[in-house]
Structure formats: C-alpha cells, structure tokens
C-alpha positions as CSV (number, residue, x, y, z in Angstrom):
1,M,0.0,-0.5,0.0
2,A,1.2,3.1,-0.7
3,N,0.0,6.8,0.3
4,Y,-0.1,9.2,-2.2
5,D,-1.7,13.3,-2.1
6,V,-3.2,12.5,-5.4
7,I,-4.7,9.6,-7.3
8,I,-6.1,9.7,-10.1
9,I,-8.4,6.9,-12.1
10,G,-8.6,7.0,-15.7
11,G,-5.5,7.7,-18.2
12,G,-7.3,9.7,-21.0
13,P,-6.2,13.3,-21.9
14,G,-7.5,14.5,-19.1
15,G,-6.2,11.8,-16.5
16,Y,-3.1,11.7,-17.6
17,V,-2.7,15.6,-18.2
18,C,-4.2,15.7,-14.5
19,A,-1.4,13.6,-13.4
20,I,1.5,15.0,-15.2
21,R,0.6,18.7,-13.7
22,C,-0.2,17.9,-9.8
23,A,3.3,16.1,-10.2
24,Q,4.6,19.8,-11.2
25,L,3.1,21.5,-8.9
26,G,4.6,18.9,-6.3
27,L,1.8,17.0,-5.6
28,K,2.9,12.6,-5.0
29,T,0.1,11.0,-7.9
30,A,-0.3,8.0,-9.2
31,C,-2.6,7.1,-12.2
32,I,-4.7,4.2,-12.3
33,E,-5.0,2.8,-16.3
34,G,-6.6,-0.9,-16.5
35,R,-6.0,-0.3,-21.0
36,G,-2.4,-1.7,-21.1
37,A,-1.4,1.9,-22.7
38,L,-2.3,5.5,-21.4
39,G,-4.3,7.6,-23.7
40,G,-7.7,7.0,-22.9
41,T,-9.9,6.2,-25.6
42,C,-8.5,9.2,-27.5
43,L,-5.3,8.4,-28.0
44,N,-6.1,4.1,-28.7
45,V,-9.4,4.1,-30.2
46,G,-10.7,7.6,-31.1
47,C,-8.3,10.7,-32.3
48,M,-5.2,9.8,-32.8
49,P,-6.0,6.4,-34.9
50,S,-8.8,8.1,-36.8
51,K,-6.9,11.4,-37.7
52,A,-4.0,8.6,-38.9
53,L,-6.5,6.8,-41.3
54,L,-8.2,10.5,-42.1
55,H,-4.9,11.4,-42.8
56,A,-3.7,8.5,-45.6
57,S,-6.9,8.1,-47.2
58,H,-7.4,12.3,-47.9
59,Q,-3.8,11.8,-49.4
60,L,-5.3,9.3,-51.8
61,H,-8.3,11.6,-52.5
62,E,-5.5,14.3,-53.5
63,A,-3.7,11.8,-55.7
64,E,-6.4,10.7,-57.4
65,T,-8.2,13.9,-58.1
66,N,-5.8,16.7,-57.7
67,F,-2.7,15.6,-58.7
68,A,-2.9,15.7,-62.4
69,K,-3.6,19.1,-62.3
70,M,-0.6,20.1,-60.7
71,G,1.5,18.1,-63.5
72,L,2.5,15.2,-61.6
73,K,1.0,11.9,-63.6
74,G,1.5,8.9,-62.8
75,K,-0.8,6.0,-61.7
76,S,-2.7,6.5,-58.8
77,P,-1.7,4.6,-55.4
78,S,-3.3,1.3,-54.7
79,V,-4.4,1.4,-51.1
80,D,-2.5,-1.5,-49.2
81,W,-5.7,-1.9,-46.2
82,K,-2.9,-3.8,-43.4
83,Q,0.3,-1.5,-44.4
84,M,-2.8,1.9,-43.6
85,L,-3.7,-0.2,-40.7
86,A,-0.2,-0.9,-39.6
87,Y,0.9,3.0,-39.7
88,K,-2.0,3.9,-37.9
89,D,-1.2,1.7,-35.1
90,E,2.6,3.3,-34.9
91,V,0.7,6.5,-34.9
92,V,-1.0,5.2,-31.7
93,E,2.6,3.4,-30.3
94,G,4.1,6.3,-30.2
95,N,1.9,8.3,-28.4
96,T,1.3,6.3,-25.9
97,K,4.8,5.2,-25.9
98,G,5.4,9.3,-25.3
99,I,2.8,9.2,-22.2
100,E,5.5,6.6,-20.6
101,F,7.7,8.6,-21.0
102,L,6.4,12.2,-19.6
103,F,5.0,9.7,-16.6
104,K,8.5,8.6,-15.4
105,K,10.1,12.5,-16.3
106,N,7.6,13.7,-14.1
107,K,7.7,11.1,-11.5
108,V,4.3,9.7,-11.8
109,D,3.0,6.2,-11.2
110,W,1.4,4.8,-13.1
111,I,-1.0,1.7,-11.8
112,Q,-1.8,-0.8,-14.5
113,G,-5.3,-2.6,-13.7
114,W,-9.0,-1.3,-12.7
115,G,-10.0,1.0,-9.7
116,T,-12.6,0.7,-7.7
117,I,-13.2,3.5,-4.4
118,P,-14.1,1.5,-1.5
119,G,-14.1,4.9,1.1
120,A,-13.0,8.5,0.7
121,G,-9.6,8.6,0.6
122,K,-8.4,5.0,-1.0
123,V,-9.0,3.1,-4.0
124,K,-8.2,-0.8,-4.4
125,V,-6.4,-2.5,-7.9
126,G,-6.2,-6.2,-8.1
127,D,-6.0,-6.3,-4.2
128,E,-3.8,-3.8,-3.3
129,V,-5.4,-0.5,-1.5
130,H,-3.8,2.7,-1.9
131,E,-4.1,6.0,0.2
132,A,-5.0,9.3,-1.4
133,K,-5.8,12.7,0.1
134,N,-7.3,13.4,-3.3
135,I,-9.0,11.2,-5.6
136,I,-9.8,12.1,-9.0
137,I,-12.4,10.0,-11.3
138,A,-10.9,10.6,-15.0
139,T,-12.9,7.6,-16.7
140,G,-13.8,9.2,-19.8
141,S,-17.5,8.0,-22.4
142,E,-17.7,4.5,-24.0
143,P,-20.2,4.5,-27.2
144,A,-23.8,4.4,-26.4
145,S,-26.1,2.0,-27.4
146,L,-29.5,1.7,-29.6
147,P,-32.4,-0.3,-28.8
148,G,-32.7,-3.2,-31.5
149,V,-29.2,-2.4,-32.5
150,E,-26.5,-5.4,-31.2
151,V,-23.2,-4.6,-31.8
152,D,-21.0,-7.7,-32.5
153,E,-17.7,-4.9,-33.6
154,N,-17.3,-7.4,-36.3
155,V,-20.1,-6.5,-39.0
156,V,-22.3,-3.8,-36.9
157,V,-19.8,-1.9,-35.4
158,T,-18.9,0.7,-33.0
159,S,-15.9,3.4,-33.6
160,T,-13.4,1.1,-32.2
161,G,-13.9,-1.7,-34.1
162,A,-14.5,0.6,-37.1
163,L,-10.9,1.3,-36.8
164,E,-9.6,-2.3,-37.1
165,L,-12.0,-3.8,-40.6
166,N,-10.3,-6.8,-42.0
167,K,-11.3,-5.3,-45.3
168,I,-12.8,-2.2,-46.9
169,P,-16.5,-2.6,-47.1
170,K,-18.2,-2.0,-50.4
171,K,-21.0,-0.9,-48.3
172,L,-21.2,1.1,-45.3
173,V,-24.3,2.4,-43.1
174,V,-23.4,5.0,-40.7
175,I,-26.2,5.1,-37.7
176,G,-25.9,9.4,-37.0
177,A,-24.6,11.8,-38.6
178,G,-22.6,13.8,-35.9
179,V,-18.8,14.3,-36.0
180,I,-17.8,10.3,-35.8
181,G,-20.0,9.1,-37.9
182,L,-18.8,11.4,-40.5
183,E,-15.0,11.5,-40.0
184,L,-15.0,7.6,-40.4
185,G,-17.9,8.2,-43.5
186,S,-16.1,10.3,-45.3
187,V,-12.4,7.7,-44.4
188,Y,-14.1,4.5,-45.6
189,S,-16.4,6.7,-48.5
190,R,-12.3,7.7,-49.9
191,L,-11.0,4.3,-50.0
192,G,-13.9,3.3,-51.6
193,A,-16.9,2.3,-49.8
194,E,-20.9,3.6,-50.7
195,V,-21.1,5.1,-47.7
196,T,-24.8,5.7,-46.3
197,V,-25.9,8.2,-43.2
198,I,-28.8,7.5,-41.5
199,E,-29.6,10.5,-38.8
200,Y,-32.9,11.0,-36.8
201,L,-32.9,14.7,-37.4
202,D,-33.5,17.2,-40.8
203,V,-29.5,18.2,-39.7
204,V,-26.3,16.7,-39.8
205,T,-23.9,17.7,-36.5
206,P,-26.7,18.8,-34.1
207,G,-25.6,21.6,-32.1
208,M,-23.7,23.8,-34.8
209,D,-24.1,26.4,-36.7
210,G,-27.5,26.2,-39.0
211,E,-25.4,27.6,-42.4
212,V,-22.4,25.5,-41.3
213,Q,-24.6,22.1,-41.5
214,K,-26.4,22.9,-44.7
215,T,-23.0,23.7,-46.6
216,F,-21.2,20.6,-44.7
217,Q,-23.7,18.3,-45.9
218,R,-24.0,19.7,-49.5
219,I,-20.0,19.5,-49.2
220,L,-19.9,15.8,-48.4
221,K,-23.0,14.7,-50.6
222,K,-20.8,16.2,-53.9
223,Q,-17.7,14.0,-52.0
224,G,-20.1,10.7,-52.7
225,L,-22.4,10.2,-49.0
226,N,-26.2,9.2,-49.2
227,F,-27.9,10.2,-46.6
228,I,-31.7,9.4,-45.4
229,M,-32.5,12.4,-43.0
230,G,-35.4,12.0,-40.7
231,A,-35.2,8.2,-39.8
232,A,-35.1,6.0,-36.8
233,V,-33.1,3.0,-37.0
234,Q,-35.7,-0.1,-35.6
235,K,-33.5,-2.8,-35.5
236,T,-30.4,-4.2,-37.1
237,E,-29.9,-7.8,-38.1
238,A,-26.4,-9.1,-39.3
239,T,-24.7,-12.7,-40.2
240,K,-21.2,-13.9,-40.0
241,T,-20.2,-11.3,-43.3
242,K,-23.7,-9.1,-44.0
243,A,-25.9,-6.7,-42.0
244,K,-29.9,-5.3,-42.6
245,V,-30.8,-2.4,-41.2
246,T,-34.7,-1.4,-40.5
247,Y,-35.6,2.2,-40.6
248,K,-39.1,4.7,-40.2
249,L,-39.2,7.9,-41.8
250,R,-40.5,10.6,-39.1
251,K,-42.2,12.1,-42.0
252,D,-44.6,9.0,-42.8
253,D,-44.0,6.4,-40.5
254,S,-43.1,4.2,-43.5
255,E,-40.5,1.5,-42.8
256,H,-37.9,1.1,-44.9
257,T,-34.5,-0.9,-45.0
258,I,-31.0,-1.1,-46.5
259,D,-28.1,-3.3,-46.5
260,A,-24.4,-3.3,-45.9
261,D,-21.5,-5.4,-45.3
262,T,-20.9,-3.2,-42.5
263,V,-22.8,-1.0,-39.8
264,L,-21.2,1.6,-37.9
265,V,-23.5,2.8,-34.4
266,A,-22.1,6.2,-34.0
267,T,-24.7,7.4,-32.0
268,G,-22.9,9.3,-29.4
269,R,-21.2,8.2,-26.4
270,K,-22.1,7.9,-22.4
271,P,-20.0,8.3,-19.4
272,Y,-18.5,5.3,-18.0
273,T,-18.1,4.8,-14.5
274,D,-19.0,1.3,-14.3
275,G,-17.6,-0.8,-10.8
276,L,-16.0,2.7,-9.2
277,G,-18.5,2.2,-6.6
278,L,-20.3,5.7,-6.9
279,D,-23.7,4.3,-5.6
280,A,-22.2,3.2,-2.4
281,L,-20.5,6.4,-1.6
282,G,-22.6,8.3,-2.1
283,V,-21.5,10.4,-5.2
284,E,-24.5,12.6,-6.7
285,M,-25.5,11.7,-10.1
286,T,-27.0,13.8,-12.8
287,K,-30.3,12.5,-14.5
288,R,-27.7,11.8,-17.9
289,G,-25.9,9.5,-15.2
290,Q,-23.0,12.4,-15.4
291,I,-20.8,12.8,-11.9
292,N,-22.3,16.2,-10.4
293,V,-19.4,17.8,-9.7
294,G,-19.2,21.9,-7.8
295,A,-17.2,25.2,-9.5
296,D,-13.7,23.0,-8.0
297,W,-14.9,20.0,-9.7
298,Q,-15.2,18.4,-6.0
299,T,-18.4,16.2,-5.9
300,N,-20.8,16.1,-2.6
301,V,-18.5,13.4,-0.9
302,P,-14.3,15.0,-0.2
303,G,-12.0,14.7,-1.8
304,I,-13.0,12.8,-4.5
305,Y,-13.1,15.1,-8.3
306,A,-14.4,14.2,-11.6
307,I,-13.6,15.5,-14.8
308,G,-13.7,14.9,-18.4
309,D,-16.4,12.7,-20.4
310,V,-18.1,11.8,-16.6
311,I,-19.3,16.0,-15.8
312,E,-20.9,18.3,-17.8
313,G,-19.9,19.4,-21.0
314,P,-18.9,18.8,-24.3
315,M,-16.7,15.3,-24.5
316,L,-14.1,16.4,-26.1
317,A,-10.2,16.1,-25.0
318,H,-9.0,19.3,-24.7
319,K,-12.2,20.2,-22.4
320,A,-11.0,17.0,-20.3
321,E,-7.4,18.4,-20.2
322,D,-8.3,22.1,-19.1
323,E,-10.6,20.0,-16.3
324,G,-7.2,18.4,-15.5
325,M,-5.0,21.5,-15.5
326,A,-7.4,23.5,-13.4
327,V,-8.2,20.6,-10.6
328,A,-5.1,20.0,-10.3
329,E,-4.1,23.3,-9.5
330,Q,-7.2,23.2,-7.0
331,V,-5.9,20.2,-4.9
332,A,-2.4,22.1,-5.2
333,G,-4.1,25.0,-3.3
334,K,-4.5,27.0,-6.3
335,H,-6.6,28.5,-8.4
336,G,-7.6,26.5,-11.3
337,H,-10.4,28.2,-14.4
338,V,-11.9,27.0,-17.3
339,N,-14.0,29.2,-19.5
340,Y,-16.5,26.8,-20.8
341,G,-17.2,30.1,-23.3
342,V,-14.5,29.4,-25.6
343,I,-13.7,25.6,-26.0
344,P,-13.0,25.4,-29.7
345,G,-14.5,21.9,-31.7
346,V,-13.1,20.6,-34.9
347,I,-14.5,18.0,-37.3
348,Y,-12.0,16.8,-39.1
349,T,-12.9,15.6,-42.8
350,A,-11.7,17.7,-45.8
351,P,-13.0,20.0,-45.4
352,E,-12.3,20.9,-41.5
353,V,-15.0,22.5,-39.7
354,A,-14.8,24.5,-36.7
355,N,-16.7,26.7,-33.8
356,V,-16.2,28.7,-30.8
357,G,-18.6,30.2,-29.2
358,A,-22.0,31.0,-29.7
359,T,-24.4,30.0,-33.1
360,E,-26.5,32.8,-34.7
361,E,-29.5,30.1,-33.7
362,I,-28.5,30.9,-29.9
363,L,-28.0,34.3,-30.8
364,K,-31.5,35.0,-31.8
365,E,-33.2,32.7,-29.0
366,Q,-31.4,34.8,-26.6
367,G,-33.0,38.0,-27.7
368,H,-28.6,39.4,-29.0
369,N,-27.8,41.7,-31.4
370,Y,-25.3,40.9,-33.1
371,K,-24.2,41.0,-36.5
372,V,-22.3,38.6,-38.8
373,G,-19.0,39.2,-40.7
374,K,-18.9,36.3,-43.8
375,F,-16.0,35.5,-46.0
376,M,-15.5,32.5,-48.7
377,F,-12.6,30.6,-48.8
378,M,-13.4,31.0,-52.8
379,G,-12.2,34.5,-52.6
380,N,-8.6,33.3,-50.6
381,G,-5.6,33.4,-53.1
382,R,-3.9,30.3,-51.0
383,A,-7.5,28.4,-50.6
384,K,-7.6,28.4,-54.4
385,A,-4.0,27.2,-55.3
386,N,-4.1,24.5,-53.2
387,F,-8.0,22.9,-54.6
388,A,-9.4,23.8,-51.3
389,A,-11.7,26.7,-51.8
390,E,-14.9,25.4,-50.7
391,G,-16.6,26.9,-47.2
392,F,-16.2,30.1,-45.1
393,V,-15.4,31.8,-42.3
394,K,-17.8,33.3,-40.1
395,I,-18.1,35.3,-37.0
396,L,-20.5,36.9,-34.9
397,A,-20.0,40.2,-32.9
398,D,-21.8,42.2,-30.8
399,K,-23.8,45.4,-32.8
400,D,-23.2,47.7,-30.3
401,T,-19.3,46.7,-28.5
402,D,-18.0,44.3,-31.7
403,R,-16.7,42.3,-29.0
404,I,-16.8,38.3,-30.6
405,L,-19.5,36.2,-29.4
406,G,-18.7,33.3,-31.9
407,A,-17.1,32.0,-35.1
408,H,-18.1,29.2,-37.0
409,I,-15.3,27.7,-40.2
410,I,-16.1,25.5,-42.7
411,G,-13.2,25.1,-44.9
412,P,-9.1,24.1,-45.2
413,A,-7.6,23.6,-42.1
414,A,-10.3,25.3,-39.7
415,G,-9.1,23.4,-36.8
416,D,-5.6,25.7,-36.3
417,L,-7.3,28.6,-38.1
418,I,-10.2,28.8,-35.4
419,H,-7.4,29.1,-32.5
420,E,-7.2,32.6,-33.6
421,I,-10.3,33.7,-32.9
422,C,-10.4,31.6,-29.2
423,V,-7.4,33.8,-28.3
424,A,-9.3,36.4,-29.4
425,M,-12.5,35.6,-27.5
426,E,-10.6,35.3,-24.4
427,F,-8.7,38.6,-24.2
428,G,-12.6,39.9,-25.1
429,A,-11.0,41.3,-28.4
430,S,-14.0,42.9,-30.8
431,A,-14.1,42.6,-34.5
432,E,-11.9,45.2,-35.2
433,D,-9.1,43.9,-33.3
434,L,-9.1,40.9,-35.8
435,A,-9.4,43.2,-38.8
436,L,-6.7,45.1,-37.6
437,T,-4.3,42.9,-36.8
438,C,-1.4,41.9,-40.1
439,H,-1.8,38.6,-41.1
440,A,0.6,37.2,-43.6
441,H,-0.1,36.7,-47.0
442,P,-0.7,34.4,-49.5
443,T,-1.9,32.4,-46.3
444,Y,-5.3,30.8,-45.5
445,S,-5.7,33.0,-41.5
446,E,-6.1,36.0,-44.4
447,A,-9.9,34.5,-44.8
448,V,-10.1,35.0,-40.7
449,R,-9.0,38.6,-41.0
450,E,-11.8,39.4,-44.3
451,A,-14.5,38.1,-41.9
452,A,-13.3,40.4,-39.2
453,L,-13.1,42.8,-42.0
454,A,-16.7,41.7,-43.1
455,C,-18.3,42.9,-39.6
456,G,-17.2,46.3,-40.1
457,D,-16.6,48.6,-43.8
458,G,-17.0,45.2,-45.7
459,P,-13.4,42.6,-46.9
460,I,-11.1,43.4,-49.4
461,H,-11.6,40.4,-51.5
462,S,-15.2,40.2,-51.8
C-alpha cells in the first residue's frame, strides 16, 4: 500500500494531463489505467487513430483528384489496407509511449489495473488498496447503445471496431450524422466504400451553426456520401458477413430496409462510471448519468473530484485536459479555471469544420443584438491554389460593442484557424481588433481577417 497526495483514475487526456500537472506542482501522484496503454479512448481507439486514417485517405483523394492538375502524372496509388492499419497503429504506439516517458520524467506512478473506490481516501486496484488525500475520477466515456442494435464489433461496429475492420466494406451504413460518424464515413468513402448515413434529425452535426450544417452536408454529398435524414433506426440484423438495417421515416412513419457489409453505430457516447463504487459512496449523479460536481470539480463527497466526459459539458479531449490542469491547481491550493465559453470544436473531415462560442441560433434565441461577418474561401488566393476553396469563415459579434461572440469555419485548416479567434475571445477582443491585425499573405488565415473586416465596412477580396 502506498500513500499519495493525488490518485487519478483513468489515463486518458484528462487523467494523464492532470497527473503530470499535479506532479509539476509538487504533489505525490499516481494514475490508474487498466487498458495496458496510456492515452485512453482518444489516443488508442479514438482521436489519434481516426486522424491517421483521415490523413492517409485524404492523401489518396488528392492523388486521385488533384495531382494531375498540378502536373504530377502517373498511376494513382493502390490501397494496401493492412499497411494503412499498421501505419495507424504506429501513430498510436508513438503517442502512448510518449505519455509513458512523460510519466517517468515527472515521477508519476502508473498503477496498471482497474480502480474502485471502497471509501473516501482509498482506491483499490486488484488486491491492493492505495490511500490518497485526493481522488480524481477521469474514466471517460463509452459508445452509447441503441435499442434493437446489437454491436458485435465485426459486422455491426462502434468507432472502435471501425478502426480495425478486416477489409474495406463495399457498403457501409453509418447510424448517426455526428462528428464520429461523418469522420469515419468520409474515410471509407475515400477508400471506395458506398457510404449511407442515417440520421434521426433533419440536420447533420446537431448543435452546430445552421448555415455550416447545410454547407457541410452539401459538400459531403458532392464527395459521394448518401444521407437518409429524419429516420429512426428500428433494428439491425447481422449474419457473419452482412447486415440489414431497418428504419422508419419520421415524416410518414414508413418502414424501409438497407443492406450493408458493415454498420457503424455512431449515436454518441455516455459516461463510463461502472465499477467505481460511486453508489455505495453516495456520490451524486445527474439524470443523464454524469457525476455531479461543483465549480471546483469536487463531488458531494469531500476529496473526490471528477473531470472530462464523466461530468457535464462537451465530450472533448481538450475540455478534459483543461479541467485536468485546473483541478490539479485546485488540489495544490491554487486557483484553477476553465473558460467554458471558449472551448473549440473541430471535425477533421476535408474540408475541416470548426466552431467556438455562440451560434446564430443561440443568439437569436437569446434576443442578442449581433452582426455577422462572413468571407468565402473562394476569395482566398492560397485556398484556390491548393484546390481547397470550398467553405467560409463566419464571425459573430455584438452589434453595439463589436465584441466577438462566436465563430464558425468550414474550409481548409479550420481546426487550426479557429484558435486565433479563441485567443481573441479569451482577451475579450472586438472584430475590429482582428481586422486591424496584419496577417501574412498568402495564408488561409487571411480569410479570418476578411471575415472580421466584414463585421465592419466590408472585406477587401469579396
């Protein structure tokens, strides 16, 4: 048995970042993770492996579509699926080994196994009980299930199984038009699969800016993805090699079926808290199964904290990381802070989609007096040269004060461009502040400046 200042349960982005920050602040720290590799869902079966496949499949798309236009002649590459998966695994291993190195460097103890909390200040792993002044729960989330849909990770798969398919399916049905479904759907579409996305709502990426949703779906349709919107999936029937999906259209209650080689269930995620012993401890939960915490991320049980996907808020790795650093500061007697109004979201398709702050729909609902500055990438020289001129930058600002309230980008490098606006919002900047800042030419970032100019007298190149 060892005594610690802090024990973190979960080695994902929230947990491992929290552990490193605790150690940096002079706290004796341990992190419990039973997966066999650090990094959680994100690094092992989520963010990183999916980005590797997105990158590889996008390179194939560029070779097939744009190389010849640039005078790069020759036969397009063929797909070696086994090698592509090996590349993906290499990316994952490099990142997870990197965290192991950081743990050793910062003297964080990695306790391998699954943790339970038998009582305040105690964490049990296997037969050993470890004591800690503070316990931080960072156990993340797992794919949400759907009635009538039985996942076997062979024919009917979650995102985990979709990253390990034996072969590229000829027909892929994706249930859910959220971030995970559209990212993996676009991977397999580029690799030659016929992809059909079934969504219960009438829009893709629920919760995002309405104009972005419409543009995004139009672009994905043009890329070859098929959409069945306003459809409620009733059940899936799977054999060893095929599946049939039954769904009802909400507009007329008519029932239909569609055949597939693989079905990807991408209907969201739910907090993973099983086996922690929270019921016996009396830890308060929300109606949605999340751990209820206060402003300092502490539960109703003193000394037990929770961060990341197990608490309220967007299920994003970087949100968990921010909370991990903030709760470390709290435990060390300092002041931790997370600005929940400036947490960006990114979809890593091509083009990328990124957002921060309020949508137009939210501002209208609030009765906010706002203005819109918009600039199309078609007017950006770098985007045109790189065959990436679809999409736009849209900045929402207060009509009276010009303070930036939100931004929405669909286009090249959107996931990187959004951070300029995040920093501006963190400093309470106006759209004019962005417009008056010199941007290098030719860059994609000029589109952000042009959108800021559009909040005033108007853009230059539109």
